[in-house]
C-alpha positions in Angstrom: -0.2 0.1 -0.1 1.3 3.4 -1.3 -0.4 7.2 0.3 -2.1 8.3 -2.7 -0.2 11.1 -2.9 3.1 9.9 -5.0 5.3 12.8 -3.4 5.1 10.8 -0.1 6.1 8.3 -1.6 8.7 8.7 -4.8 10.6 11.4 -6.0 12.1 11.4 -9.6 15.0 13.7 -10.1 17.7 13.8 -13.0 20.3 12.5 -10.7 18.3 10.2 -8.4 15.2 8.2 -7.8 14.1 8.3 -4.5 12.1 5.4 -2.5 10.5 6.6 0.8 9.5 3.9 3.4 10.5 1.3 1.5 9.6 -1.0 -2.1 8.7 -4.6 -2.5 8.1 -6.9 -6.1 6.8 -10.1 -6.9 6.1 -11.3 -10.4 2.6 -12.1 -11.8 4.6 -14.5 -14.6 3.4 -17.2 -15.2 0.9 -16.9 -12.9 -2.9 -17.6 -13.9 -4.8 -14.7 -15.3 -7.8 -14.3 -13.3 -11.7 -13.5 -14.4 -12.2 -10.8 -11.0 -12.2 -7.7 -12.8 -12.1 -5.4 -10.1 -10.2 -6.5 -7.3 -7.9 -9.2 -6.6 -5.1 -10.1 -3.9 -1.5 -10.6 -4.5 0.8 -11.6 -1.9 4.0 -9.8 -1.6 7.2 -11.5 0.3 8.4 -9.5 2.7 11.8 -11.0 1.6 11.2 -9.7 -1.6 12.0 -5.9 -0.7 13.1 -3.9 -3.9 17.2 -2.8 -2.6 20.0 -1.9 -4.9 20.9 -5.6 -5.1 18.4 -6.8 -5.6 16.9 -4.2 -8.2 20.3 -5.3 -10.0 19.4 -8.9 -10.3 16.0 -8.2 -11.0 17.7 -7.2 -14.0 20.3 -9.2 -14.9 18.1 -12.5 -14.4 15.7 -11.2 -16.9 18.4 -9.6 -18.9 19.5 -13.3 -19.5 15.9 -14.4 -20.2 15.8 -11.9 -23.0 19.3 -13.9 -24.7 17.8 -17.3 -23.9 14.5 -15.8 -25.7 16.3 -14.6 -28.8 18.8 -17.6 -28.5 22.2 -15.5 -27.7 24.4 -16.7 -25.6 25.9 -14.5 -22.6 
């Protein structure tokens, strides 16, 4: 949950992006699509805190996936 006022928790600048209060992530890739168009509960593990290190890992993992998808060894 985040404040409705985006400026309270996220600041975008030319030199940096600042997240206040922490951020967490979860991948929905491979999950079964829902027929519920109004609401859906998504459980996000506390272990999935977004940090500079975890963001780097997410980007590296995605890059490897894209390379495999296109048949590039890397």
